[in-house]
PDB file of N, CA, C and O in Angstrom:
ATOM      1  N   UNK A   1     251.582-119.851 -64.989  1.00  0.00           N
ATOM      2  CA  UNK A   1     250.514-119.371 -64.124  1.00  0.00           C
ATOM      3  C   UNK A   1     250.033-120.490 -63.195  1.00  0.00           C
ATOM      4  O   UNK A   1     249.517-120.210 -62.114  1.00  0.00           O
ATOM      5  N   UNK A   2     250.195-121.746 -63.600  1.00  0.00           N
ATOM      6  CA  UNK A   2     249.714-122.854 -62.799  1.00  0.00           C
ATOM      7  C   UNK A   2     250.387-122.906 -61.431  1.00  0.00           C
ATOM      8  O   UNK A   2     249.752-123.256 -60.436  1.00  0.00           O
ATOM      9  N   UNK A   3     251.676-122.558 -61.379  1.00  0.00           N
ATOM     10  CA  UNK A   3     252.394-122.616 -60.108  1.00  0.00           C
ATOM     11  C   UNK A   3     251.788-121.659 -59.089  1.00  0.00           C
ATOM     12  O   UNK A   3     251.679-121.988 -57.908  1.00  0.00           O
ATOM     13  N   UNK A   4     251.399-120.487 -59.543  1.00  0.00           N
ATOM     14  CA  UNK A   4     250.821-119.493 -58.634  1.00  0.00           C
ATOM     15  C   UNK A   4     249.490-119.995 -58.080  1.00  0.00           C
ATOM     16  O   UNK A   4     249.205-119.831 -56.894  1.00  0.00           O
ATOM     17  N   UNK A   5     248.679-120.605 -58.940  1.00  0.00           N
ATOM     18  CA  UNK A   5     247.364-121.087 -58.511  1.00  0.00           C
ATOM     19  C   UNK A   5     247.480-122.212 -57.488  1.00  0.00           C
ATOM     20  O   UNK A   5     246.554-122.436 -56.708  1.00  0.00           O
ATOM     21  N   UNK A   6     248.614-122.926 -57.482  1.00  0.00           N
ATOM     22  CA  UNK A   6     248.780-124.046 -56.558  1.00  0.00           C
ATOM     23  C   UNK A   6     249.093-123.570 -55.138  1.00  0.00           C
ATOM     24  O   UNK A   6     248.970-124.342 -54.186  1.00  0.00           O
ATOM     25  N   UNK A   7     249.493-122.318 -54.991  1.00  0.00           N
ATOM     26  CA  UNK A   7     249.784-121.798 -53.660  1.00  0.00           C
ATOM     27  C   UNK A   7     248.496-121.654 -52.863  1.00  0.00           C
ATOM     28  O   UNK A   7     247.503-121.118 -53.353  1.00  0.00           O
ATOM     29  N   UNK A   8     248.530-122.136 -51.640  1.00  0.00           N
ATOM     30  CA  UNK A   8     247.341-122.026 -50.789  1.00  0.00           C
ATOM     31  C   UNK A   8     247.361-120.680 -50.066  1.00  0.00           C
ATOM     32  O   UNK A   8     248.364-119.967 -50.082  1.00  0.00           O
ATOM     33  N   UNK A   9     246.241-120.350 -49.436  1.00  0.00           N
ATOM     34  CA  UNK A   9     246.167-119.082 -48.698  1.00  0.00           C
ATOM     35  C   UNK A   9     247.215-119.054 -47.585  1.00  0.00           C
ATOM     36  O   UNK A   9     247.813-118.013 -47.315  1.00  0.00           O
ATOM     37  N   UNK A  10     247.433-120.207 -46.941  1.00  0.00           N
ATOM     38  CA  UNK A  10     248.416-120.273 -45.855  1.00  0.00           C
ATOM     39  C   UNK A  10     249.817-119.987 -46.372  1.00  0.00           C
ATOM     40  O   UNK A  10     250.586-119.270 -45.732  1.00  0.00           O
ATOM     41  N   UNK A  11     250.148-120.549 -47.534  1.00  0.00           N
ATOM     42  CA  UNK A  11     251.479-120.334 -48.099  1.00  0.00           C
ATOM     43  C   UNK A  11     251.675-118.875 -48.487  1.00  0.00           C
ATOM     44  O   UNK A  11     252.746-118.306 -48.272  1.00  0.00           O
ATOM     45  N   UNK A  12     250.631-118.273 -49.061  1.00  0.00           N
ATOM     46  CA  UNK A  12     250.733-116.863 -49.433  1.00  0.00           C
ATOM     47  C   UNK A  12     250.890-116.005 -48.184  1.00  0.00           C
ATOM     48  O   UNK A  12     251.669-115.051 -48.183  1.00  0.00           O
ATOM     49  N   UNK A  13     250.162-116.330 -47.126  1.00  0.00           N
ATOM     50  CA  UNK A  13     250.243-115.572 -45.875  1.00  0.00           C
ATOM     51  C   UNK A  13     251.640-115.717 -45.272  1.00  0.00           C
ATOM     52  O   UNK A  13     252.221-114.741 -44.798  1.00  0.00           O
ATOM     53  N   UNK A  14     252.176-116.941 -45.294  1.00  0.00           N
ATOM     54  CA  UNK A  14     253.513-117.181 -44.760  1.00  0.00           C
ATOM     55  C   UNK A  14     254.563-116.439 -45.567  1.00  0.00           C
ATOM     56  O   UNK A  14     255.525-115.911 -45.009  1.00  0.00           O
ATOM     57  N   UNK A  15     254.380-116.399 -46.881  1.00  0.00           N
ATOM     58  CA  UNK A  15     255.319-115.696 -47.747  1.00  0.00           C
ATOM     59  C   UNK A  15     255.296-114.209 -47.439  1.00  0.00           C
ATOM     60  O   UNK A  15     256.343-113.563 -47.390  1.00  0.00           O
ATOM     61  N   UNK A  16     254.097-113.664 -47.230  1.00  0.00           N
ATOM     62  CA  UNK A  16     253.948-112.244 -46.918  1.00  0.00           C
ATOM     63  C   UNK A  16     254.654-111.913 -45.610  1.00  0.00           C
ATOM     64  O   UNK A  16     255.343-110.897 -45.511  1.00  0.00           O
ATOM     65  N   UNK A  17     254.483-112.772 -44.603  1.00  0.00           N
ATOM     66  CA  UNK A  17     255.131-112.551 -43.305  1.00  0.00           C
ATOM     67  C   UNK A  17     256.651-112.631 -43.464  1.00  0.00           C
ATOM     68  O   UNK A  17     257.383-111.842 -42.866  1.00  0.00           O
ATOM     69  N   UNK A  18     257.121-113.583 -44.269  1.00  0.00           N
ATOM     70  CA  UNK A  18     258.557-113.730 -44.481  1.00  0.00           C
ATOM     71  C   UNK A  18     259.160-112.494 -45.117  1.00  0.00           C
ATOM     72  O   UNK A  18     260.245-112.056 -44.733  1.00  0.00           O
ATOM     73  N   UNK A  19     258.454-111.928 -46.093  1.00  0.00           N
ATOM     74  CA  UNK A  19     258.941-110.724 -46.770  1.00  0.00           C
ATOM     75  C   UNK A  19     258.978-109.551 -45.788  1.00  0.00           C
ATOM     76  O   UNK A  19     259.943-108.788 -45.756  1.00  0.00           O
ATOM     77  N   UNK A  20     257.923-109.418 -44.992  1.00  0.00           N
ATOM     78  CA  UNK A  20     257.861-108.317 -44.019  1.00  0.00           C
ATOM     79  C   UNK A  20     258.991-108.440 -43.005  1.00  0.00           C
ATOM     80  O   UNK A  20     259.620-107.441 -42.654  1.00  0.00           O
ATOM     81  N   UNK A  21     259.256-109.663 -42.529  1.00  0.00           N
ATOM     82  CA  UNK A  21     260.322-109.872 -41.547  1.00  0.00           C
ATOM     83  C   UNK A  21     261.681-109.561 -42.168  1.00  0.00           C
ATOM     84  O   UNK A  21     262.549-108.978 -41.519  1.00  0.00           O
ATOM     85  N   UNK A  22     261.858-109.955 -43.433  1.00  0.00           N
ATOM     86  CA  UNK A  22     263.119-109.689 -44.117  1.00  0.00           C
ATOM     87  C   UNK A  22     263.362-108.201 -44.267  1.00  0.00           C
ATOM     88  O   UNK A  22     264.471-107.722 -44.033  1.00  0.00           O
ATOM     89  N   UNK A  23     262.327-107.466 -44.656  1.00  0.00           N
ATOM     90  CA  UNK A  23     262.456-106.014 -44.822  1.00  0.00           C
ATOM     91  C   UNK A  23     262.745-105.360 -43.475  1.00  0.00           C
ATOM     92  O   UNK A  23     263.579-104.459 -43.390  1.00  0.00           O
ATOM     93  N   UNK A  24     262.063-105.805 -42.429  1.00  0.00           N
ATOM     94  CA  UNK A  24     262.266-105.239 -41.094  1.00  0.00           C
ATOM     95  C   UNK A  24     263.706-105.479 -40.632  1.00  0.00           C
ATOM     96  O   UNK A  24     264.320-104.599 -40.029  1.00  0.00           O
ATOM     97  N   UNK A  25     264.241-106.665 -40.913  1.00  0.00           N
ATOM     98  CA  UNK A  25     265.605-106.985 -40.505  1.00  0.00           C
ATOM     99  C   UNK A  25     266.608-106.096 -41.231  1.00  0.00           C
ATOM    100  O   UNK A  25     267.565-105.612 -40.626  1.00  0.00           O
ATOM    101  N   UNK A  26     266.390-105.879 -42.531  1.00  0.00           N
ATOM    102  CA  UNK A  26     267.286-105.025 -43.318  1.00  0.00           C
ATOM    103  C   UNK A  26     267.245-103.596 -42.789  1.00  0.00           C
ATOM    104  O   UNK A  26     268.285-102.952 -42.654  1.00  0.00           O
ATOM    105  N   UNK A  27     266.042-103.100 -42.489  1.00  0.00           N
ATOM    106  CA  UNK A  27     265.914-101.737 -41.967  1.00  0.00           C
ATOM    107  C   UNK A  27     266.618-101.616 -40.620  1.00  0.00           C
ATOM    108  O   UNK A  27     267.245-100.593 -40.343  1.00  0.00           O
ATOM    109  N   UNK A  28     266.524-102.640 -39.782  1.00  0.00           N
ATOM    110  CA  UNK A  28     267.189-102.612 -38.477  1.00  0.00           C
ATOM    111  C   UNK A  28     268.704-102.536 -38.660  1.00  0.00           C
ATOM    112  O   UNK A  28     269.378-101.792 -37.948  1.00  0.00           O
ATOM    113  N   UNK A  29     269.239-103.301 -39.610  1.00  0.00           N
ATOM    114  CA  UNK A  29     270.682-103.303 -39.863  1.00  0.00           C
ATOM    115  C   UNK A  29     271.135-101.933 -40.356  1.00  0.00           C
ATOM    116  O   UNK A  29     272.143-101.401 -39.891  1.00  0.00           O
ATOM    117  N   UNK A  30     270.380-101.363 -41.304  1.00  0.00           N
ATOM    118  CA  UNK A  30     270.743-100.050 -41.835  1.00  0.00           C
ATOM    119  C   UNK A  30     270.679 -98.993 -40.741  1.00  0.00           C
ATOM    120  O   UNK A  30     271.545 -98.121 -40.674  1.00  0.00           O
ATOM    121  N   UNK A  31     269.670 -99.061 -39.889  1.00  0.00           N
ATOM    122  CA  UNK A  31     269.528 -98.085 -38.805  1.00  0.00           C
ATOM    123  C   UNK A  31     270.690 -98.214 -37.825  1.00  0.00           C
ATOM    124  O   UNK A  31     271.221 -97.210 -37.351  1.00  0.00           O
ATOM    125  N   UNK A  32     271.082 -99.449 -37.522  1.00  0.00           N
ATOM    126  CA  UNK A  32     272.185 -99.678 -36.591  1.00  0.00           C
ATOM    127  C   UNK A  32     273.489 -99.128 -37.168  1.00  0.00           C
ATOM    128  O   UNK A  32     274.284 -98.535 -36.439  1.00  0.00           O
ATOM    129  N   UNK A  33     273.713 -99.317 -38.457  1.00  0.00           N
ATOM    130  CA  UNK A  33     274.927 -98.802 -39.096  1.00  0.00           C
ATOM    131  C   UNK A  33     274.920 -97.280 -39.085  1.00  0.00           C
ATOM    132  O   UNK A  33     275.946 -96.649 -38.829  1.00  0.00           O
ATOM    133  N   UNK A  34     273.756 -96.691 -39.363  1.00  0.00           N
ATOM    134  CA  UNK A  34     273.636 -95.231 -39.392  1.00  0.00           C
ATOM    135  C   UNK A  34     273.909 -94.655 -38.006  1.00  0.00           C
ATOM    136  O   UNK A  34     274.661 -93.690 -37.869  1.00  0.00           O
ATOM    137  N   UNK A  35     273.303 -95.244 -36.985  1.00  0.00           N
ATOM    138  CA  UNK A  35     273.496 -94.766 -35.614  1.00  0.00           C
ATOM    139  C   UNK A  35     274.944 -94.964 -35.175  1.00  0.00           C
ATOM    140  O   UNK A  35     275.505 -94.131 -34.463  1.00  0.00           O
ATOM    141  N   UNK A  36     275.540 -96.069 -35.603  1.00  0.00           N
ATOM    142  CA  UNK A  36     276.919 -96.349 -35.222  1.00  0.00           C
ATOM    143  C   UNK A  36     277.894 -95.354 -35.837  1.00  0.00           C
ATOM    144  O   UNK A  36     278.876 -94.974 -35.198  1.00  0.00           O
ATOM    145  N   UNK A  37     277.632 -94.927 -37.077  1.00  0.00           N
ATOM    146  CA  UNK A  37     278.538 -93.998 -37.753  1.00  0.00           C
ATOM    147  C   UNK A  37     278.377 -92.587 -37.209  1.00  0.00           C
ATOM    148  O   UNK A  37     279.311 -91.787 -37.268  1.00  0.00           O
ATOM    149  N   UNK A  38     277.192 -92.276 -36.677  1.00  0.00           N
ATOM    150  CA  UNK A  38     276.937 -90.935 -36.142  1.00  0.00           C
ATOM    151  C   UNK A  38     277.548 -90.795 -34.755  1.00  0.00           C
ATOM    152  O   UNK A  38     278.104 -89.748 -34.422  1.00  0.00           O
ATOM    153  N   UNK A  39     277.447 -91.852 -33.938  1.00  0.00           N
ATOM    154  CA  UNK A  39     277.919 -91.779 -32.558  1.00  0.00           C
ATOM    155  C   UNK A  39     279.411 -91.484 -32.508  1.00  0.00           C
ATOM    156  O   UNK A  39     279.985 -91.386 -31.424  1.00  0.00           O
TER     157      UNK A  39
END
């Protein structure tokens, strides 16, 4: 539990943004593949 408490608000915010960007990138790739297979 100590490791979690050492994270600052900035690090948690950066981690949240990183996760959101990663998910958005994956969704973009899946959408591109779906559109490509339909065309």
